C-alpha positions in Angstrom: 0.0 0.0 0.0 2.8 2.4 0.8 4.4 1.7 -2.6 1.1 2.6 -4.3 0.9 5.9 -2.4 4.5 6.7 -3.2 3.9 6.0 -6.9 0.8 8.2 -6.9 2.7 11.0 -5.3 5.6 10.7 -7.8 3.2 10.5 -10.7 1.3 13.6 -9.5 4.4 15.7 -8.8 4.9 16.9 -12.4 1.2 17.9 -12.7 1.3 19.7 -9.4 4.4 21.6 -10.5 2.5 23.0 -13.5 -0.4 24.3 -11.4 -0.3 28.0 -10.5 0.2 28.7 -6.9 -2.8 29.9 -4.9 -1.0 33.2 -4.5 -0.6 33.6 -8.3 -4.1 32.6 -9.0 -5.7 35.2 -6.7 -5.7 38.9 -6.9 -2.8 40.6 -5.1 -3.4 40.7 -1.4 -3.0 44.0 0.5 0.3 44.4 2.2 0.2 43.7 5.9 0.9 47.4 6.5 -2.5 48.3 4.9 -4.6 45.3 6.0 -6.8 47.2 8.5 -7.9 49.9 6.1 -8.4 47.4 3.3 -10.6 45.3 5.6 -12.6 48.4 6.8 -13.2 49.3 3.1 -14.4 45.8 2.3 -16.9 46.0 5.2 -18.1 49.4 4.1 -18.5 48.4 0.4 -21.1 45.8 1.3 -23.8 48.1 2.8 -22.9 50.9 0.5 -23.6 48.6 -2.5 -26.9 47.4 -0.9 -28.0 51.0 -0.4 -27.2 51.9 -4.1 -29.0 48.8 -5.3 -32.0 49.5 -3.0 -32.2 53.0 -4.5 -32.1 51.6 -8.0 -35.1 49.3 -7.3 -37.1 51.9 -5.4 -39.9 53.5 -7.4 -39.9 57.3 -7.3 -43.4 57.1 -5.7 -41.9 55.4 -2.6 -39.2 58.0 -1.8 -41.6 60.0 0.4 -42.8 56.8 2.2 -42.6 56.9 6.0 -43.9 54.0 8.1 -44.7 56.5 10.8 -44.7 60.3 10.8 -41.8 60.5 13.3 -39.2 58.8 11.1 -37.2 59.7 8.0 -38.8 59.0 4.6 -37.1 56.4 2.4 -35.7 59.1 0.3 -34.4 60.9 3.4 -32.6 57.7 4.4 -30.8 57.5 1.1 -29.8 61.1 1.5 -28.7 60.6 5.2 -26.4 57.7 4.1 -24.7 60.0 1.6 -24.3 62.8 4.2 -23.0 60.3 6.8 -20.4 58.9 4.3 -19.2 62.5 3.7 -19.1 63.2 7.4 -17.1 60.0 8.5 -14.8 60.1 5.5 -14.0 63.8 5.9 -13.0 63.2 9.5 -11.1 60.0 8.5 -9.1 62.2 6.1 -8.3 64.8 8.7 -10.6 67.3 7.1 -13.2 69.4 8.9 -16.5 67.5 9.4 -18.3 67.8 6.2 -22.1 68.3 6.0 -22.9 67.9 2.3 -26.5 68.9 3.0 -28.0 66.1 0.9 -30.8 65.4 3.3 -31.8 69.0 3.3 -31.5 69.8 -0.4 -32.0 66.7 -2.6 -35.4 65.2 -3.3 -35.2 63.1 -6.5 -33.9 59.6 -7.2 -31.3 61.0 -9.6 -30.1 63.5 -7.0 -29.8 60.8 -4.4 -27.9 58.5 -6.8 -25.5 61.3 -7.7 -25.0 62.1 -4.0 -24.1 58.5 -3.2 -21.6 58.4 -6.1 -20.0 61.6 -4.8 -19.9 60.3 -1.2 -18.4 57.0 -2.4 -15.7 58.9 -4.3 -14.9 60.9 -1.2 -14.7 57.7 0.9 -12.5 56.0 -1.7 -9.9 58.7 -0.8 -10.3 58.0 2.9 -9.9 54.2 2.3 -6.8 54.8 0.2 -4.7 55.8 3.3 -2.3 53.4 5.0 -2.9 51.8 8.3 -0.2 54.1 9.8 -2.1 57.1 8.5 -5.4 55.7 9.8 -3.9 55.5 13.3 -3.7 59.3 13.4 -5.7 60.6 16.3 -9.1 61.9 15.5 -12.1 63.2 17.3 -15.8 62.3 16.8 -18.6 63.9 18.8 -16.3 64.7 21.6 -14.7 61.3 21.7 -11.0 60.8 21.1 -10.1 58.0 18.8 -8.3 57.6 15.4 -9.1 57.6 11.8 -9.4 53.8 11.6 -12.3 54.0 14.1 -14.1 56.5 11.8 -13.6 54.2 8.8 -15.2 51.4 10.7 -18.0 53.6 11.9 -18.7 54.6 8.3 -19.5 51.0 7.5 -21.5 50.5 10.7 -23.6 53.7 9.9 -24.4 52.4 6.4 -25.4 49.0 7.8 -27.6 50.7 10.4 -29.6 52.7 7.9 -29.7 50.0 5.3 -31.5 48.0 8.0 -34.1 50.8 8.1 -34.4 50.6 4.3 -34.9 46.9 4.4 -37.9 47.4 6.7 -39.4 50.1 4.5 -39.0 48.0 1.3 -40.5 44.9 3.0 -43.5 46.9 4.1 -44.1 47.8 0.5 -43.6 44.2 -0.7 -40.1 44.8 -2.2 -37.4 42.2 -1.6 -34.3 44.1 -0.5 -31.0 43.6 -2.3 -29.4 41.6 0.5 -32.2 39.0 0.3 -32.0 38.6 -3.5 -28.9 36.5 -3.5 
């Protein structure tokens, strides 16, 4: 039996040598010096993508929908996410806290979509920094932290409000993007 196994190993060796390594077959992995920011961006991209897809499938007639009078409308939620991304990413870049005013000024699906594209471009700059840069001290609502914390909070904030959107969509019989997979 050992001879059979040894023969199989020897026979397979040339074939294994011709196979690409796992490292060569996969996209380049981030350097260890940027793994934290890369991971934070990967987390943020999931809810951001769901928010964009939810907006794409939301009829214009539902943008003013509120399950109760005391909460934001569905359109206001999309705008709030864009504003929040600008806020967190401006602070994560060491810029003054940005209020893009999307929630106060935008009303149409096209305006919300443009605002989400602009906030994503702003955040792409924040997620392009190194882990060392992201460890720079930062302040958020009187709390001392660092830029990495703000990058993480950006994803958490998007997830929080995407959860609101899921409820609104379900109330109107629409399957949210995260359940369409």
